[in-house]
N, C-alpha and C positions, 0 to 999 in steps of 0.2 A: 620434574610434575607439570612445567608449564612446556617444556617440548614435546611431552607423552602427549599432554590435552592440544596442542597444534598437529600432531601425527594424528592421533583418532578424529578431529575435525577433518583434516584430509583424506582419510579414508573411507573408499564405499561401504554402504552397509546397507541394509533392507527394510524394508517399510510396507507395510499390508495398509491399503485404501479401508478407508474404513464407512463414511459413508459420502456423500456427494451433496451440495445443493446448488441449485441453480438461482444464479443473480438475474444474470439479461439471458437475452435473447443468444449473446454470442461467451458466456462466461459462466464458469461454477467455480465454488468453492470445494475442494476435495480436503477431507481428515484423515491422517496418515496416525497409523502406531506405529511404533518402532521402542524395544525397551532401550535401543540403544542413544535413542533420544533425549538430553539432559534439559532442555532449556536453550533458551536464548535470551539474547537481548531486543527488545523494540526497534524494528527498521533492518535487521540484517535478513538474510537470505541464503538460502541454499541454492546449489547445484542438484538437480534429478536428471535421469538416465534411465532412459528406457532402453532395454537389446530387443531384439528382434528373432526370433527362430533361427534363423540361417546366422547369427553371429552380429550381426549389424546393431552398431548401437549409437545412437544420440543423445549428449544432454545438455540443457539450458539451466540458467540462473531461474531460480522464484522468488520473489520476496516476502517471507511468511507473515500469515496477518491475525493470526490469533493471537492472542495474550502469552506469552510464555509458562509453558509447565511441562514438568518433563512426563516421558513417555507418549508425547501425540504433536502432532504441529497441524494445522491449515493454509494452505495455498489457494491464492485466487488467481485463473488462469482463463486470459480470453483468448479466445481463441486468432491466432494470427492469419490470414491466407497464405497457402505455399507453405507454412511450416510443419517440420517433420512431429515435435514434442507435443506443442501447445492444442492443436485439435484433436489427438489422440485425449488428452486429459481435460478438454473442454465440452465435448462430445462423446466419446466412446466409453472410457476408464469405466468401469462397474465394480462397486465393493467386492474385495478379495481378491481383487489381483496386487502381487506386488514390485515393488519398482525399487530403485538403488536410489542413495542421496551422501551427499558427505556435507557437513556444515555444524553448525550453523559458520559463517563465513560474513566477512567486514567489520569495524572496528569504529566508527567513522561516523557514518548518518544512523546512530543511534540515540535514542532516550530512555533514561531509568529515572525508578518513582523519587532515587535520592538526589536526584540535580531538583535544585529550585529555582523560581524564577517562569514570567512567561511562557508562553512557547506558542506559536503560531504556523500551523500546517496548512500546507498549499499544495492542492495535487493535481494532476491533468490526468482524467481519464485511468486506466487501471494502475497506474503509479498513486492510487488511491492502498492499495494494498499493504506497504509496511505501514504506513499511518496509522491505520486504521489497528496494527498491534498495539500503536503508542497510545492509541485514543482506548484503547481498550484495556491497556493495562494503568493509564493514569484513571479510569472512570474505578477501575476493581481496588487499586491502593486509595482509595478516597482524596485525592491529590487534594490540596490548596490553594494552588496558583493555576491561573487559567489557561488554558489550552482550548484555541482557538483553530476552527477548520476552516478553509474556502476551498470548495469542490468544484472542477471543471469540465464537465461531460459534454456530449453531444446534443443528448436529447434523454427525455425522462425515463425511455426504455432501457435504456443504456447505463442508468444511473448503479452502481457497482451499492452493494449494503444499504440497499434505499429505506426496508421495512424498521432496521438499525439508528437508522442518520435521521430522515424525515417519514416517519408510521404514518401521518396524515396529508404527505404529498407538496409539505409545506417546502419552499425554499430554502428558510430560517429556520432551523430550531433551537429556540433556548432550553435553558435547564437540564442539558446533558450534563449533569453533574457540574463538574466545572467549565463544561466543555461547549461551546457553540457554533454548530455545524452551519454554514451556507454551499450552497449550491447554485451555480449559475449554467447555464447550458448555452452550448457555439453554433447549434441549428435550428431546432424546436425547442419550443417553452411550453413550458403547459400555460390554457387559456386567461387562466388569472394570474401570471404572471405580467409585474408592472414594467420587468427589465427582459428588450426586445436580445433573439442572442446573435450573442456574440461573444468574441475571442476576451478575454480578459484584458482591461486597460486600468489604467493610473484611478480610475476614476473607483472599479471595484474594490482594488487594493486600498484605496484611502476607505472606503465605506465599510468595506466587509472584514476587515485585517485590523490586530493589534498598533495601536500607532507606535509609529518607530521613538518615540519621547520614551513609553514602558521600556527598551529594549528590548525585545521578546528574543529568543532565539528560534530563529526559523528554518523549515524543513522543508523542503523543494522537492516534488517527486513527478517524475511523467518525463514524456519527449522531450529527446534533445532539444528543440527548437521552443516549447511550450518553455523548459527549464530557464534557457536564456533569456529570453523574452520575459519573465516575470521575476529575476534576479534583477535586470538591468531597471524596471518599475519599482523593484525594493529599496535601489541605492537611490536613484534616480527621486524620493520619498522620505529620500532618512535615514535608513537601516543601513545600519554597521554591515561590510562587508563580511567583516570578523563573525557575525552571529548569523550567518546565515551559512547552514549543507545543506547540500543538492544532492541527487541519484537521478542519473536518467538513463535513457534507453534509447535508440536508434531513431526509429520514427513510430507513429501509431500501428503500424501493419507488422512491425517486428516483433520475435518474442523475445 
């Protein structure tokens, strides 16, 4: 049975684009339906393949941003300049098209409602996508333990899931069930912001993250330089390296 399940995840199957939602000028969330989709674990990803009329095919991995459910999944895709797949998904794809996928994939960078203890999520740019799956699952489960998000993005116009995380435009939203979400900006910030635009620092992680003494399980996702810098700070301020899980991609311009 286990071998059959693995083979099924590695087999290309078809999905239909159901609807799209604009997140930022360069990113969209796409909802797909497929009878072959049995659900996923928050934090997992899948491979998505597009095939041109001449037979040329290209595939890329994308994190799943929706909470687990059977029959459908959501991907939040940011356009990568010069990319083969993301420009089509972020700008051109319309409901009704079909794509191929295989997955879900990944078993390390995951969180499940049966896990207990505090959780600290830290995202850079489009690295927020898999963490949103965790947040939504945590919220739907009414989980009693805290889950906190620190999200770093370039500007308010490039903030993913803005209405869900900060509907009134606040940098910090409290009362997100058991979740507190904080957004910091690296290049431009709202006029009312008390923090100057800059990359995450040890001051930010001390101020906005769960304290190391509470031993939260930390999930860090984003471009490789971002992830490496954040992990270095987390360890320096006392977090246990064994409690840090990472997911990274080449650079902010990579797919």
